[in-house]
N, C-alpha and C positions, 0 to 999 in steps of 0.2 A: 189848503191853501189859505192863507190869510195874510192881508197887510198889516203892520205896526207903525207906530211914529217914534221914534225916541231921541229927542234933541235934536229937530228941524232932520233928523234924514227916513227918510221911507224904507221902511224893509219888507220883503214881500219873501213868506216863508215858503218852500213848498213842500208835500209829501214826500214819501217811500217812492213812488212812483209818478212819472210824469213822461205820458205815453200821448200827449196830444187829445184828439179829439173834442169831448163837452170842456177840455181844461181850458183850451183854447180863450175860449170866451171869456171864462170864468179869470184866468190869466192876464186877459186885453185887459179887462174891466180894472182889474188889483193896478196897473199895470198904468191907468190913464187914471185911477184915484190916488197912485202916488204924487205922477205927476202935477194935479191940482192942489197938490199940499204946498207947491213949490218949494221942494228939498234941498239940500244943499248938498246930497246924492242919494241915487237910487238904491238899495242892495236887494238882492237876490241871495235869497240863504239857501243853501242845499246840503245843509247840515243832515239833514234826515232822509234826502234823496237817497235810493239804491238803485234806481230804474230809472233813463233817460235813453229815449229815442231819440229819434229824428225830426220827430213833431217836436221833443220838448226844444231840442236843439232849435229848431225852429222859432220857437216859444221864446227861447233866449234871443234871439238876432232880433225877432221883432221887437223887445224889449227895448234890446241900444239901440233901435231905427231908432225909435219914439223918444228915449231921453236926449240921444241925438239930434233931434230933431227941435228940441228945448231947449239947447247947452244945457242938460243935464247930466252930471257923472253915472255912471252904471257901472256898479261891481257887483261882481259874482262872488258869493261868500262859500269855503268851506266846502267844496267839491273832493269827494271820496277819490283815489288814486284812479280808478277804473274811469269814472268820468271826467279827470284829469286828463287824461291817456284819448278820450275820444275828443274832449277840446285841441290837442297838438294835433292829433292827425286831420281833422279838419280843418288845422290852422288858425282856429279861432283863440288860440292864445295869442297870436297878432292884433285882434283889434281886441280883444275882450282886456279888463283889465281884472284880473282874480287872484285872490289872497286866496291863504290855507285857511282863515276862521274870521269867525263874524266878528270878534273881537277887532282882528288886523285889519279886515273891511272898514267898522268902523275909524279906524283909526287912521285911514288912511284920505 
């Protein structure tokens, strides 16, 4: 899990497995750090993610809440088809901005 900044965009890149546990604190700290940089948007890059459980979903919803409170757009980038389906069945596609690739997320 890492935070990078590119053209005033904060990008949080997640690992292959997002299962909660100790990741929750690390992710929350990265979201806070991303927001502190006053970006034009925050992107959560799911390019490498193969497994995302309910705790992982909760982490993403928490990031959405944190960004919304500070009025920063949050964009979810590059979920694989299985994870996109998870977003659909949980109706998160109604509240999250989801783009097919990191490149599209940067351009939004």
